[in-house]
N, C-alpha and C positions, 0 to 999 in steps of 0.2 A: 416188719411188714409195711410195704408202701401203700399209698392211697388206693390204687387200683386193686391190690390184693385184699385190702380191707373191704372194698366195695364188693368184691367177689365173695368173700367170707360171709358178708351180710346178705348175699343173694340179691343185690341191687342191679347188677349188670345183666342186660338181656342181649343187646347187640352192640357191636362196635365196628366202625368202618376200617380202622387200621390200628390194631392193638399195639403192635410193636412200635409204630411211629408215634403213637400217643405216649407210650412209656418213655421213649427217648426225649420227647418234648418236655414232659413233666419232670424228668430227671435233670434236664438241662437248665430250665428256667421256670419262673412263675408266669402263668398265662392268664389271660382274660377268657371267660367262658360265659355262656348265657343260657337261660331258660325263659320261656314266655308263657303267658296265659291270656286268653281272650276274655274280655269283660262281658260275658253273656248274662251275668247277673251282678248284683251289687255286692256280692260276697263270694269268696271261694268256699268250697267244702273240703272235707278231709281227703277226697279223691284227688285233689290238686296238690297235696302236700309233698308227696315223696320226691318228685323231681326237684322241688325247691330245697328240700332238706338235703338232698344229694349235692346240690349246688353249694349249700352252706358247708358241707364236709370239705369241699375244695377250698373254700375260703379259710377254714381252720388250718389248712396246710399252706397258706400263704398266697393262694391264687385269688384273682379279683373276679367276683361274680357280677354279671350284668343281668338285672332283672327287667324283663320286658313285659309291659302291659300293652296288649294289642288293640289300641284305639282304632286303628285302621282295619286290621283283620277281623276285629269284632263286628265291623259293619258289613262284612262279606259273609262270613260263616264257613267254618271248616267242615268239609264233607266227611271227614273221618268218622267212621262208626255210624253214619246216618244212612237211612234208606230213602230219604226224601229231602226236599229242600228245607232249609231252616227258615223260620220267619225272621225277616230283616228287622233289626232294631233301629230306632231313630238315632241321630247323632247326639241329641241331648241325653237320651237314655244311656248310650254307650259312655259318654263323658262322665255321667254321674256314677256309673258302674266302675269306671277307671279310678275315680277318687276313693271309692269304698275299698277296692282291692289294694290300692297303694298303701293304705293304712295297715292292712293285715300283713303285707309283705315286709313292712318296716319292723315288725316284731320278730321276724325270723333272722334278719341279716344285720351285720354291723356295717354302718355307713360311714364310720370315721376310720382314720388310720391309713397306712400305706396301701393296704389292699381293701379299702372300704368299698362296699357295694355301690354300683351305679344303677339308678332306675331310669328307664327310658320308655317312651311311648311311640310306637311305630307310626302313629298318625302325624308325628312331627316331620317325618320325611316322605311318607307315602300320601298323606292327605292333600298336599299341594302339587303333586306330580301330575302333569297333564297326560292325556292318553297317548299322544304321539311320542312323547319322551319314553313313556312306559313301553310302548311297542318297539321302538327303535333300540333303546339302550338295554332293555331287560328281555322282553319277549323274543327278540331275535336270537337269543342264545339258548332258548329252551325249545327243543323239538316236540312236535305234536306226538310222534310215536313214543318218545320218552315219557311224555305225560300219560298217554293211554296205557302204558305198562304199569303205572302206579296202582296198587291194590285199591286205594280209596276212590280212584276214578273208574277203574275197570269194573268194580262191583256195582257202580251206578249206571253203567251204560244201558242195561236192559230197562231199568225203571226210569231213567232220564236224569240228566244233570244240566243245570244252566251254565252258560258261559261264565257267569259270576263265580259260582262255586268251583268251576273248572280251573279258574285262574288263581284260586286261593293258594295253592302250593307255590305258585310263582311269587306271590306277595310275601309269603314266609321265606322263600329263598332270597328275596330282596332284603329282608331283615338281616339274614346272616351275612350277606354281602356288605350291607351298610355297616354293620358292627365290625366286620373283618377289616374294612377300609378305614373306619374312623376310631375304633377302639382296640385294634389289633386283636380282635376276638378269634380264638383258634378252635373253640369247641362249643357245640350245641348239645344240650341235654334235653331229653323229652321222654314222655311215655312211649310204650311200644307202638301205639297207634300213630306216632309222629315220625316213624322211620322214613316214610316216603317224602314228607316235607323236609326233613333234615338232609336227606341225600340230594334233594333238589337244590338246596342251598349250596351244598358242596360242589355240585355240578356247575352252578352258576359262577361260583368263585373260580373254579378251574378254567372255565371258558374265558372269563374276563381277565384273570391273572394267571396265565399258563406257566409263567416262570417262577411264581411265588404263591403257590396255592395250598400250602401245607395247613389244612384245616381238618377237623375231625368231628365225628358224630357218635353219640352214645345214647342208647335207650334203656329204659328201666321197665321191668316186667309189670304186667297188670297185677294189681294186688287182689288176691282171692282169699276166700275163707275155706277152711278145711272141709266144711260140709257142703261146699258147692254154691252157697248163696252169695249174693253180691256184697262186697265189702263197702262199708260207709253208709249203708241204708238202715233205717230203723222203721218201726211201724208208723211213725209220724213223718217219715221222709228222710231227706238228706241231713247229714250232720254238718252244719255250717260253721265257719269260723267267726261269723258275726254273732256277738253275744245276745243281740236282740232276736236273732232267728233261732239259735241254739244256745241256751244259757250255759254258763260255765259249769253249773251243776249237771246239766244234761250231757255236756261234753265229757265231763269226768266220768259219769255213769256209763257212757258208751264204751270207754276204754276199760273200765274196771269190770265190765261184763264180758270181756273177751274170753273166748273158750280156751281151755288148757291147750288144745291142739294148735291154736294160733298164736298164743301170747309170746312165745320165744321168737317166732318169726317177726312179729311186730316190734319187739324190743330191738331186734337187729336192724330193721330197716327204718324205723321211725325215730328211735332215740339215739343219743350220742354217748350212751354208756360204753364202757370199755368191754373188750372181749371177756376179760376175767369176771367183771360184774354180771354180764349176761350169762356166762356159764354157771355162775353160782345160783342165779335165779332159775336157770334151766334145771339144775339139780333140785331146787326147792319144789318145782312143779312135779318132778318125778317122785320125790320122797314125802312132801307135805302139801299135796294139792289143795287140801281143805283150808289152808291158811291164806291161799291166793296172794302170796307175797309178790309174785311176778306181775299180776294184774294191778296191784296197788302201786307198784313202782311205775308201770307203764302209764297209768292214769295220772299220776303225779307229774311225771316228766312231760307228758303231752299238754296237760292243762297249764302247767307253769310256763311252758314255751309259748303257747298261743295267747293265754289270758293273764299271765303274771302271777306272782306269789300271793297277792291279796285275794285274787279270785280263786286260786287253788285252796287256800285256807278256808274260804267261805264254802266251797264245794264239799270239802271234807267235813265241815261243821254240819251242813245240811244233811249229808249222808249219815253221820253219826246220830243226829236227832231223829231222823226217820227210822233208823234201825232200832233205836232204843224206845221210840215213842215219845221222847221228851221234846215235843215240838214247841212248847211254850218258851224255850230258850232262843227261838229264832226271831229275827227281826221281820218286819213286814216285807222288806225287800227280799230276804232269804225265802220267805214263804212263797212269794211270787215265782221264784225259781223252782223250788222243790215241789210245789203243788200246781205247776203250770198245766199239767194234763189230767188232773183229777176232776171229777164232777164238781160243779160249783153251783151256788144258789145265792141270788141277790135278794136280801130282805127288803120289805117295804119300810117306808119312813115311819109308819104307825105300828111297827112290830113291838109287841109288849114284852118280849123276852121269854114267853112260855116255851119250854123245851119240847114238850110233846107236840105242840102245834108246829113248831119249827121242823122237827124230824119228819112229820107227815108231809108238810108243804115242800120240803126239800127232797122228798121221795127216798129218804133214808130207810124208813119203815113204811109198810103199805097202809097201815091204819093206826088210829089212836090206841086201840087195844094192844096191837103188836108193839107200838112205841113204848107204852107203859111197861109191858113185859120185858122188852129189851133193856129198859133203864133199870128196873128192879133186879134183873138177872145179872147186872154188871156188864152188859154188852156194849154200853155207850160210854165213850170217853170224850171229854171236852178239853182240847189243847193238851192231850196226853194224860189227863187225870180222869179216872172213872167217876161217874155220877150215878147214884142209885136211888135218888129221890125223884119220883115221878112228878112232883110238884115244883121241880127246880125252875127258877127263873134266871135267865142269863142277864148279867149286869156288865158294867163297864170293865170290870176286872177280867171278864172272859173275852174281851175284844183286844186282840194284839195290835197295839198302836192305833186302836180305834177303827181298824180296817178289816180284820179277819177273825173268825173263830173256826177252828178245825174240829170237826166232829168225826169220830171214828166209830164204826159199828163192827164189832168182832175184831179180828186181828189186822185185817188189811183194807177194809172198805172205808176210804177216807172221803169226806165231802168238805169242800171249802166254802164257808159262809162269808159272804161279802157284805159290807155295810156302806 
């Protein structure tokens, strides 16, 4: 099975500009191809992953990926999927975002070797271009009627679109042209919402290089969940690649909580497991869904890819501790990850360690009477161990690395005590 057949089996291909032509080129030689991301934030989220993981699949087959971070286009704003103008970011903010995203992309690609990835920033060639050069050398080749036919622009005509966002597709077309001319780039990959921008690039290449314009576009379908809800969102918001925004434990938990109806699809499109391995896991979902083997493999593969082996092991350790209740085995750093979103309470410097007073102050129990009952009835645990003495006084041994105590009421109600 060749590369494009593999992509089709995985459900990754949505649209292609010239399937037969691309097959011929891929069968003839190794090519350079690119995918880009605009630095609208200082981190990517998992919604950005699929096009870049697809780019990596090409790299594994000997092709050279070009990873573009849009320092210039990020200053303009892509109208795709928007009903109103984006808020413009400052140059300083965009440059800071560029640096954050570069670090994340470096974990996905190999940058050494014969087909080592190349990372580029379109601000390097677009940022210094004067408006007259842009209008004469680029704008002259893109017709207004051609632009108005683009869905991203046509959908905004009633509500309004600025000239700035109107020209976004030309800037992205200029990226494809620049990479075609300077890096022999033959293919652009993007999400399905990028079809109009990709074809604009092909049009510009065709106009400027009519005798040698063999270039291609390929888009990837929007990732959806079987229940119709949006992929990549949790109750607390987006699932970021930055470990400061979404901890490796939270990242791991997102994938391990994947529904049975979605897990095989995600294994196909997000992981680099073989067809045979995925088919075995699909069988496990059908025959032993309670073991959640497929979800565990998905979570491990994705966490290892983005955060590394050490972070994966830590995420598994936190998950096991929370499942068993043995939280005293966790370090302070692991507690920060695992209990990031649970209720917390900061004790005063004059706290005398009285457990009943602490439970009431932290609103774990509504009154001292109830607190005493909860303790004597065995409903209160400190760092995973039940306490039944209503006169219990917390000491240094109850403070994990002197920073935290974890109090649990019942089976699931955790409170993080901070010192």
